[in-house]
Every structure is written in C-alpha cells, then in structure tokens.
C-alpha positions in Angstrom: -65.2 -78.8 -11.6 -64.0 -76.8 -8.6 -62.3 -78.9 -5.8 -61.4 -77.5 -2.4 -58.0 -79.0 -1.5 -56.7 -78.7 2.0 -53.1 -78.5 3.3 -52.9 -82.2 4.2 -53.5 -83.2 0.6 -51.2 -80.6 -0.8 -48.4 -81.7 1.6 -48.9 -85.3 0.5 -48.3 -84.2 -3.1 -45.4 -82.0 -2.3 -43.4 -84.5 -0.2 -44.4 -87.6 -2.1 -46.5 -89.4 0.4 -48.2 -92.6 -0.7 -51.5 -90.9 -1.6 -49.7 -88.5 -4.0 -50.6 -90.2 -7.3 -54.3 -90.7 -6.4 -54.6 -87.0 -5.4 -53.0 -86.0 -8.7 -55.5 -88.2 -10.5 -58.4 -86.6 -8.7 -57.3 -83.1 -9.4 -56.3 -83.3 -13.1 -58.6 -81.2 -15.1 -60.2 -79.6 -12.1 -59.8 -76.1 -10.6 -58.2 -76.3 -7.2 -59.5 -73.8 -4.7 -59.0 -73.0 -1.1 -58.7 -70.2 1.5 -55.8 -67.7 1.2 -54.3 -69.2 4.4 -52.9 -72.1 2.5 -49.3 -70.7 1.9 -49.0 -70.0 5.7 -50.3 -73.5 6.5 -47.7 -75.0 4.1 -45.0 -73.1 5.9 -46.3 -74.2 9.3 -46.5 -77.9 8.2 -42.9 -77.7 7.0 -41.8 -76.2 10.4 -43.6 -79.0 12.2 -41.7 -81.5 9.9 -38.4 -79.8 10.9 -39.2 -80.4 14.5 -39.8 -84.1 13.8 -36.6 -84.3 11.7 -38.8 -85.4 8.7 -37.7 -82.6 6.4 -34.5 -80.7 5.8 -34.3 -77.0 4.8 -33.2 -78.0 1.3 -36.2 -80.4 1.0 -38.5 -77.6 2.2 -37.0 -75.3 -0.5 -37.7 -77.9 -3.2 -41.2 -78.4 -1.7 -41.9 -74.7 -2.0 -40.9 -74.8 -5.7 -43.4 -77.7 -6.2 -46.1 -75.8 -4.2 -45.6 -72.7 -6.4 -46.2 -74.9 -9.5 -49.6 -76.0 -8.3 -52.4 -73.8 -9.7 -54.6 -72.7 -6.8 -57.3 -70.2 -6.8 -57.6 -68.5 -3.4 -61.0 -67.7 -2.0 -61.4 -65.2 0.8 -63.2 -66.8 3.7 -66.5 -65.5 5.1 -64.9 -65.1 8.6 -68.3 -64.9 10.4 -69.5 -68.1 8.8 -66.1 -69.8 9.4 -66.2 -68.9 13.1 -69.7 -70.3 13.3 -68.4 -73.5 11.8 -65.4 -73.4 14.1 -67.7 -73.1 17.2 -70.2 -75.7 15.9 -67.6 -78.3 15.0 -65.2 -77.5 17.8 -62.3 -76.9 15.5 -59.6 -74.4 14.7 -60.7 -71.5 12.4 -58.0 -72.6 9.9 -59.9 -75.9 9.3 -63.2 -74.1 9.2 -62.0 -71.9 6.4 -61.8 -74.9 4.2 -65.3 -76.0 5.1 -66.6 -72.4 4.5 -65.0 -72.4 1.1 -66.5 -75.8 0.2 -70.0 -74.7 1.3 -70.0 -71.4 -0.4 -68.4 -72.6 -3.6 -70.5 -75.8 -3.6 -67.4 -77.8 -4.2 -66.2 -81.1 -2.8 -63.4 -81.2 -0.2 -60.3 -83.2 -0.8 -58.5 -83.9 2.5 -56.5 -86.5 4.2 -57.4 -85.1 7.6 -60.0 -87.6 9.2 -61.4 -85.0 11.7 -61.9 -82.4 9.0 -63.5 -85.0 6.7 -65.9 -86.1 9.6 -66.8 -82.4 10.2 -67.4 -81.9 6.5 -69.7 -84.9 6.4 -71.6 -83.6 9.4 -72.2 -80.4 7.5 -73.3 -82.2 4.4 -70.1 -81.1 2.5 -69.2 -83.6 -0.2 -65.7 -85.2 0.4 -63.5 -87.0 -2.0 -62.1 -90.4 -1.0 -58.4 -90.9 -1.4 
C-alpha cells in the first residue's frame, strides 16, 4: 500500500521522538510517497531546531544519513490543484502538496501535524492515527 508521509512524521523517526516506533510499525511493508519538497522541508526543520538549540550540526548530519536511508518515492505535485487546496484550507502550499499527493494517489496521509490532519479530514483524505 502507498502511504503519504509528511515531514513531521519523518522528523519524528529521524530524531527519535516518542512516536518513532509506531510510525515505523505503520510504514513497514508499505511504499512511502510524498512531494519532492520533502528534502528541503527536512533541511528547514533542522534549521528551525538549530534556532531552538534542539539539534547540533553533528546530530543534523547523522539525521541526514538516516533520512537518506528511508526509501521514499517522490511525486510531482499538481501545482494548480495544490494551490486550490492551499486557498480552500488557508494553508501554505508546502502542506497542500501532501494533500494533493494523497488525493491523487488515493493514499492515506501519515502526519503528526494536527492542522494538516484536520484539513485532510475536511477533504475526505484518509489519515493514519499515530
């Protein structure tokens, strides 16, 4: 089964947040997919963690090694559709890319982001409970 995984879930796995083991359980044997923006979002998340003194450069380097080991299939967003979703849900396009991907691939969304999950449910996108 295809599963759209968002940056929040990937970061939880990479940095060992409490949800890590459950996310790994959900994803074993499934194909993880998402928009091609994911690597940039991982970098942005790490830079935000730097500002909060929650991550060192060495930890980020180790995190990138972990990220590179996660098999992800990137899907090019339908930018027109993603912008419609962005406008409708009053969200950033980066979040709408995940919803667009889930809708077009008919795949559930795995996220820890409550606002993204609520927007997904409003669009009748299946979400996975972590």
